[in-house]
C-alpha distance (Angstrom), angle and dihedral (degrees) to the residues before:
residue distance angle dihedral
M1 . . .
A2 3.81 . .
R3 3.80 88.4 .
R4 3.78 92.3 55.8
E5 3.80 91.1 49.6
S6 3.82 89.2 50.8
Q7 3.81 90.9 52.1
G8 3.82 90.5 49.1
L9 3.76 91.0 52.4
Q10 3.80 90.7 49.5
I11 3.79 91.7 50.4
T12 3.78 90.9 47.3
L13 3.77 90.7 49.4
I14 3.80 91.9 48.7
V15 3.81 90.9 49.8
F16 3.78 90.4 47.4
V17 3.81 91.4 50.5
I18 3.82 91.0 48.2
L19 3.80 92.1 49.1
T20 3.79 90.4 47.1
I21 3.82 91.1 51.9
M22 3.82 91.3 47.3
L23 3.79 90.4 49.1
L24 3.80 90.7 50.0
V25 3.82 92.5 48.9
T26 3.81 91.8 47.2
T27 3.78 90.8 48.3
I28 3.81 91.5 50.9
V29 3.82 91.6 47.7
F30 3.81 93.8 49.2
W31 3.82 91.4 44.7
N32 3.81 91.1 54.0
R33 3.83 90.1 46.6
A34 3.81 91.5 50.5
K35 3.79 90.3 48.4
A36 3.84 90.7 51.8
L37 3.80 91.9 47.4
T38 3.78 90.5 49.6
A39 3.83 89.9 53.3
D40 3.83 91.5 47.2
N41 3.81 90.5 48.6
G42 3.79 90.2 53.5
S43 3.81 91.4 50.4
L44 3.79 90.8 49.0
Q45 3.78 91.9 49.7
T46 3.83 90.0 50.5
A47 3.84 91.6 48.8
N48 3.81 90.6 46.5
A49 3.81 91.1 52.3
E50 3.80 91.0 49.0
A51 3.84 91.1 48.0
Q52 3.82 91.2 49.7
A53 3.81 90.1 49.8
A54 3.83 90.7 49.4
A55 3.83 90.8 47.8
T56 3.81 90.8 50.3
T57 3.82 90.4 49.9
A58 3.83 90.8 47.9
L59 3.83 91.6 49.4
D60 3.81 90.5 49.1
G61 3.82 90.0 49.6
L62 3.82 91.2 46.7
G63 3.81 90.4 51.7
K64 3.81 91.5 50.5
L65 3.82 90.2 47.1
K66 3.84 90.6 52.4
V67 3.80 90.7 51.0
W68 3.81 91.1 48.0
L69 3.83 88.2 53.1
G70 3.82 90.4 54.8
H71 3.83 98.2 -99.6
T72 3.79 134.2 107.8
A73 3.79 122.9 -102.3
Q74 3.83 88.8 -109.2
T75 3.82 94.7 56.5
S76 3.81 111.9 116.2
V77 3.78 122.8 -120.3
E78 3.83 89.5 -119.9
D79 3.81 91.4 57.9
I80 3.83 90.9 47.4
E81 3.80 90.4 49.6
A82 3.82 91.3 49.5
Q83 3.83 90.4 50.2
Y84 3.83 89.8 47.7
N85 3.83 91.1 52.8
R86 3.80 91.2 49.4
D87 3.81 91.8 48.2
M88 3.79 93.3 48.9
A89 3.84 91.9 47.2
T90 3.81 89.8 51.0
Y91 3.81 103.4 40.0
A92 3.81 106.9 18.3
K93 3.79 105.1 32.8
S94 3.80 93.8 126.5
A95 3.83 95.6 37.2
P96 3.84 120.5 106.8
E97 3.81 115.0 -95.4
V98 3.81 93.3 -112.0
Q99 3.82 91.2 56.7
R100 3.80 97.6 50.5
T101 3.80 94.0 107.3
Y102 3.79 133.8 114.1
K103 3.79 86.9 -113.1
D104 3.82 98.4 54.0
V105 3.83 102.1 32.2
P106 3.86 96.0 70.3
V107 3.82 89.1 51.5
L108 3.82 91.1 50.6
L109 3.81 92.2 46.4
F110 3.81 91.7 48.0
S111 3.82 91.0 50.7
A112 3.83 90.7 48.4
V113 3.80 91.4 49.5
Q114 3.82 91.3 49.3
A115 3.81 91.0 50.3
R116 3.80 91.8 47.4
N117 3.82 91.5 47.9
K118 3.81 90.4 51.7
T119 3.82 90.3 50.0
I120 3.81 90.5 50.0
L121 3.81 91.6 50.0
D122 3.81 90.7 49.8
L123 3.80 91.4 49.3
R124 3.79 91.4 48.0
E125 3.79 90.4 52.2
Q126 3.82 90.3 49.9
L127 3.80 89.6 48.0
R128 3.81 90.6 50.6
Q129 3.79 91.3 51.5
A130 3.80 91.0 47.6
Q131 3.82 89.8 49.0
E132 3.81 90.3 52.4
A133 3.81 90.3 50.7
F134 3.81 89.3 47.4
D135 3.81 92.0 50.9
K136 3.80 90.8 48.7
T137 3.80 92.1 49.9
K138 3.79 90.5 46.1
S139 3.82 90.9 52.8
E140 3.79 90.7 49.6
L141 3.80 90.2 48.1
E142 3.80 92.2 50.1
A143 3.81 90.4 48.9
A144 3.83 90.7 50.6
A145 3.81 90.4 47.9
G146 3.81 90.1 50.4
D147 3.79 90.8 52.1
A148 3.81 89.9 48.8
R149 3.81 90.6 51.6
Q150 3.80 90.7 49.9
V151 3.80 90.3 51.2
Q152 3.79 90.5 47.9
A153 3.83 91.7 49.0
A154 3.81 90.4 50.2
K155 3.79 91.1 49.8
E156 3.79 91.5 47.8
A157 3.83 89.9 51.1
E158 3.78 89.5 48.1
L159 3.79 90.2 48.5
L160 3.80 91.0 49.7
A161 3.78 90.3 51.2
L162 3.77 90.4 49.7
R163 3.80 90.9 49.8
Q164 3.80 89.9 51.7
E165 3.77 89.2 49.2
F166 3.79 88.7 48.5
D167 3.79 90.0 53.6
A168 3.78 89.3 52.4
Y169 3.76 89.9 50.4
R170 3.77 90.0 48.4
N171 3.81 90.4 54.1
Q172 3.77 88.2 51.1
L173 3.79 89.4 48.0
N174 3.78 88.7 57.2
Q175 3.78 87.2 58.6
Q176 3.79 100.0 34.5
K177 3.82 103.7 21.8
D178 3.72 97.9 153.4
E179 3.80 96.4 41.8
Q180 3.83 98.0 47.1
A181 3.86 100.2 39.9
A182 3.79 91.9 103.7
A183 3.82 91.4 48.3
V184 3.82 90.8 52.0
D185 3.84 91.6 50.4
K186 3.81 89.9 51.0
T187 3.79 91.5 49.5
R188 3.83 91.1 50.7
K189 3.80 90.1 51.0
D190 3.81 91.5 49.6
L191 3.79 89.2 49.5
A192 3.81 91.7 51.8
D193 3.81 90.8 49.1
L194 3.78 91.8 50.9
Q195 3.83 91.0 47.6
A196 3.83 91.4 50.5
K197 3.79 90.3 48.3
A198 3.82 91.3 50.5
D199 3.83 91.3 47.4
K200 3.80 90.6 50.3
Q201 3.79 92.5 50.7
L202 3.81 89.9 47.8
Q203 3.83 91.2 51.1
E204 3.81 90.5 49.9
A205 3.81 90.2 51.4
Q206 3.82 90.9 48.9
R207 3.82 90.9 48.1
S208 3.80 90.2 51.4
L209 3.80 89.9 49.5
K210 3.82 91.0 50.3
N211 3.82 92.0 50.1
T212 3.79 90.3 50.6
Q213 3.80 90.7 50.4
Q214 3.82 89.7 51.9
V215 3.82 89.5 52.5
L216 3.81 89.7 51.7
T217 3.82 90.7 48.7
Q218 3.82 90.9 52.0
R219 3.81 91.0 49.6
D220 3.81 90.3 49.5
T221 3.81 87.6 53.0
Q222 3.82 90.8 50.0
I223 3.81 90.9 49.5
K224 3.81 89.5 50.6
E225 3.80 90.7 50.3
L226 3.83 89.9 50.6
T227 3.79 94.0 50.0
E228 3.81 99.1 41.4
T229 3.81 128.7 65.1
T230 3.78 126.4 -165.6
F231 3.79 117.1 -137.0
E232 3.76 115.7 -167.6
V233 3.79 118.4 -152.4
P234 3.84 121.3 -138.5
D235 3.81 116.9 -114.1
G236 3.82 96.2 -146.4
K237 3.79 144.0 -40.5
V238 3.81 142.3 -104.2
T239 3.81 110.9 -100.6
W240 3.82 101.1 178.8
V241 3.83 137.6 10.7
N242 3.81 130.0 -158.6
P243 3.84 105.6 -170.2
R244 3.80 93.2 -177.5
S245 3.81 93.6 58.3
N246 3.82 92.6 34.5
L247 3.83 88.1 -125.4
V248 3.80 134.1 132.4
Y249 3.80 134.6 -176.1
I250 3.81 123.6 -137.9
N251 3.82 130.1 -164.2
L252 3.82 95.1 -115.7
G253 3.77 125.5 95.7
S254 3.79 148.6 144.2
A255 3.82 93.5 -45.4
D256 3.82 87.8 59.2
G257 3.81 93.0 52.1
L258 3.82 93.0 -110.4
R259 3.80 119.4 160.0
N260 3.81 136.0 -169.7
Q261 3.84 120.1 -81.9
V262 3.81 94.6 28.5
T263 3.81 106.3 142.8
F264 3.82 122.1 -145.0
A265 3.79 130.9 -168.5
V266 3.84 113.0 -132.5
Y267 3.82 123.2 -136.7
G268 3.80 133.5 179.0
T269 3.81 123.0 -88.5
D270 3.83 95.4 -111.4
V271 3.82 100.3 53.3
N272 3.83 118.8 129.5
N273 3.83 103.5 -175.0
L274 3.81 116.9 28.3
A275 3.81 90.9 -168.5
K276 3.84 89.3 66.6
E277 3.82 101.3 32.8
E278 3.79 127.4 96.1
K279 3.79 113.3 -120.4
K280 3.82 121.9 -123.1
G281 3.80 95.1 -146.1
S282 3.81 142.5 -59.3
V283 3.80 137.6 -95.5
E284 3.82 133.3 -161.0
V285 3.81 122.6 -146.3
T286 3.81 110.6 -118.3
R287 3.82 101.5 168.9
V288 3.82 136.1 14.8
V289 3.82 104.2 -140.4
N290 3.83 103.2 -175.9
D291 3.81 142.9 -35.4
H292 3.80 95.6 -52.0
L293 3.81 106.4 11.3
S294 3.81 131.6 76.9
E295 3.79 135.6 171.6
A296 3.80 119.3 -129.4
R297 3.78 136.3 177.5
I298 3.79 123.0 -129.0
V299 3.82 107.3 -110.3
A300 3.81 97.4 178.0
E301 3.81 134.3 2.7
T302 3.81 136.0 174.1
G303 3.77 112.1 -125.0
K304 3.80 94.9 -142.1
D305 3.81 93.6 54.2
P306 3.84 111.3 29.5
I307 3.80 124.5 -167.1
V308 3.83 111.7 -91.7
P309 3.85 135.6 177.2
G310 3.77 110.9 -77.1
D311 3.83 95.8 36.8
V312 3.81 113.2 130.9
V313 3.82 126.5 -124.0
Y314 3.81 128.1 -147.3
T315 3.79 140.9 175.2
P316 3.81 128.4 170.0
L317 3.83 91.0 -146.5
W318 3.80 98.9 66.3
N319 3.80 133.2 48.6
A320 3.80 128.5 -178.9
N321 3.82 93.4 -139.4
S322 3.80 102.5 41.1
A323 3.77 142.1 -14.2
M324 3.81 116.2 -76.9
R325 3.80 112.3 -118.6
F326 3.81 124.9 -137.9
A327 3.77 142.0 -177.5
L328 3.83 122.9 -153.3
A329 3.80 125.4 -148.5
G330 3.81 132.7 175.9
A331 3.80 135.5 -4.9
M332 3.83 115.9 -35.3
D333 3.81 115.9 -157.5
I334 3.83 105.7 172.9
N335 3.82 98.6 172.6
D336 3.85 101.7 38.3
D337 3.81 93.9 -117.1
G338 3.81 93.9 128.3
K339 3.84 92.8 -110.2
D340 3.78 128.6 113.4
D341 3.85 110.9 -108.1
R342 3.82 95.2 -171.9
E343 3.82 91.0 128.4
V344 3.84 91.2 55.6
V345 3.83 91.3 51.4
R346 3.81 90.8 46.3
R347 3.82 91.0 50.5
L348 3.82 92.4 48.0
I349 3.81 90.6 53.9
T350 3.81 97.7 45.6
M351 3.81 93.1 41.6
N352 3.80 89.6 55.4
H353 3.82 93.2 53.7
G354 3.82 94.2 -96.2
K355 3.82 126.7 135.6
I356 3.80 130.1 -140.3
D357 3.80 111.2 -139.1
A358 3.80 97.7 -179.0
E359 3.82 143.1 -7.5
D360 3.79 138.9 174.0
K361 3.77 111.8 -111.9
D362 3.83 132.1 170.9
G363 3.81 93.1 -15.3
D364 3.80 95.3 -47.7
V365 3.83 138.0 85.7
S366 3.81 118.2 -120.1
G367 3.80 117.2 -159.9
A368 3.79 124.4 -1.3
V369 3.81 136.3 -90.3
T370 3.83 112.6 -123.2
R371 3.79 136.4 176.4
N372 3.84 87.4 -94.8
T373 3.81 90.6 63.7
R374 3.83 105.7 105.9
Y375 3.83 103.1 -167.3
I376 3.80 139.4 11.2
V377 3.81 111.1 -150.7
M378 3.82 106.5 -141.4
G379 3.79 115.8 -146.1
G380 3.77 126.4 174.5
A381 3.81 115.6 -54.1
P382 3.84 116.6 -119.1
E383 3.80 112.8 -100.6
V384 3.80 116.1 -122.2
G385 3.79 119.7 -172.3
E386 3.79 137.0 165.8
K387 3.81 92.0 -84.6
S388 3.83 96.6 43.1
D389 3.77 116.7 128.8
A390 3.81 126.8 -126.0
S391 3.84 93.3 -93.9
A392 3.83 91.5 57.1
A393 3.80 90.0 50.3
S394 3.81 91.1 49.9
R395 3.82 90.7 50.5
Q396 3.79 89.6 51.1
A397 3.81 90.4 49.1
A398 3.82 92.1 49.4
W399 3.82 91.3 48.6
S400 3.82 91.6 49.8
K401 3.80 91.4 47.5
I402 3.81 96.6 53.7
V403 3.83 92.6 42.6
N404 3.81 91.8 50.3
E405 3.83 90.7 48.2
A406 3.81 90.0 51.8
R407 3.80 92.9 49.5
A408 3.81 91.7 46.0
N409 3.82 89.5 54.9
G410 3.82 94.5 44.8
V411 3.83 94.7 -113.3
E412 3.81 114.2 168.8
E413 3.82 115.1 -115.7
I414 3.82 120.6 -137.4
S415 3.78 131.1 171.6
V416 3.80 124.3 -119.6
Q417 3.82 89.8 -108.9
Q418 3.83 91.0 52.2
L419 3.81 89.4 52.9
L420 3.82 91.6 50.3
D421 3.83 91.3 46.3
Y422 3.82 92.0 49.6
I423 3.81 92.8 54.2
G424 3.82 93.9 37.1
Y425 3.82 93.3 -121.3
D426 3.80 118.8 165.0
G427 3.81 115.1 167.9
E428 3.82 91.5 -160.7
K429 3.81 93.6 58.4
R430 3.81 105.5 38.5
V431 3.80 113.0 118.8
V432 3.80 101.0 -175.3
P433 3.85 109.9 50.7
L434 3.80 117.2 -134.7
G435 3.81 131.4 -132.0
T436 3.79 131.7 20.6
E437 3.82 92.9 -42.0
A438 3.81 92.1 67.6
R439 3.81 111.4 122.6
A440 3.78 118.6 -123.2
E441 3.80 92.9 -127.7
S442 3.82 90.8 56.2
R443 3.78 91.5 51.5
N444 3.82 91.5 46.4
S445 3.80 89.9 50.3
A446 3.79 90.9 52.1
S447 3.82 90.0 47.0
N448 3.83 90.7 52.8
R449 3.78 90.9 51.4
N450 3.80 90.0 50.6
S451 3.80 94.0 49.9
S452 3.82 91.6 47.9
A453 3.78 89.9 55.6
V454 3.84 94.6 51.4
N455 3.80 92.3 87.0
M456 3.80 89.2 54.4
L457 3.83 93.5 55.4
P458 3.83 108.9 128.5
D459 3.79 119.6 -118.9
A460 3.82 121.2 -108.7
A461 3.79 93.9 -90.7
D462 3.82 92.3 53.0
R463 3.83 92.3 47.6
E464 3.79 90.9 53.0
């Protein structure tokens, strides 16, 4: 019995020792873990303090940056971004994307202002020179008019003297009617000759005055051309290009009044004045896809500068808001074959949604030029020589009439070649003929090309 109690005490002691050792080990382990956590907590607190200091410095810098940009420190980033977008749209619309910053825009604007100021100074100098020439011509004209008045006064005095002499002769005729009848007839003839001579000199003086006035009118026109610049506005832009299929898509469609076979000239994205820029190529509308999307084929393209998305398109024949109005004058030979191609020019204009207000035809003018007429297409003027017949003279008169009406209404003059260049027309390179003479197989071929390209139409995101 005592032995069993001794064994129980030993077992209890062993268990107690084991538990004590386990408790000691656990205590050591937890103490080391607590020590490590305490060290980590200190590191985190140090990092947090450094992060808060960096955030405070960044907020201070952001506040200063807002003030430097012309805002208050409390202005939100969204408001600053909105103001930035408005500023860039107003002052840096034509600048490259990389230069649309508050650092580069003032430099660009200053350069543009300097260039504009130089242009203005040059134009003022040209205007001054033209004014000097005008004053000189005016002085010469006034001197010529003074001489004409002196001649007229002398002739009037001479005529008065002759009339007085005639009265004397008439008194003598009352006394010697039969004897002096021949002398009176001679005096009347001399008087008529002198009157005709005076009238002729007066007509020559008036003709000289009219010619001088025409010279002044031409100089006024030249001054106006020097002081005015025409800026053409693009009609739309290229949104997608498929070089393999020779197709492009433009952001014009049925809602804009666009129709098939309208031809556009293509210019780069950074052009400022289409009237002075060189075109990159031309495209012809083959299919109107939807309200603001149409498919077109590339008619012509320069290899060194291919057509890319973002390029702008323009034609003077078509306008999204209303039909462009034209006047036609003179002979129009577009392929140098010696024949008048007026009908081809007329068909190009009407096919592209344009309207013809007036034209000279068979020695007469049909229609009328108004202030709404946008362009007058200048062909070759009819030639009138000494041996010309009456029909040639009537054609010359009709040509002069329509040109004078256009100039009186301020209508812009363009040549036939300028019109063809604007719309990108080239009769040697057209694949699908235009007008009623177009063959059915050519139209079917063009239709097949259009349908084959439907599967390659870009989705909405790509078109945008």
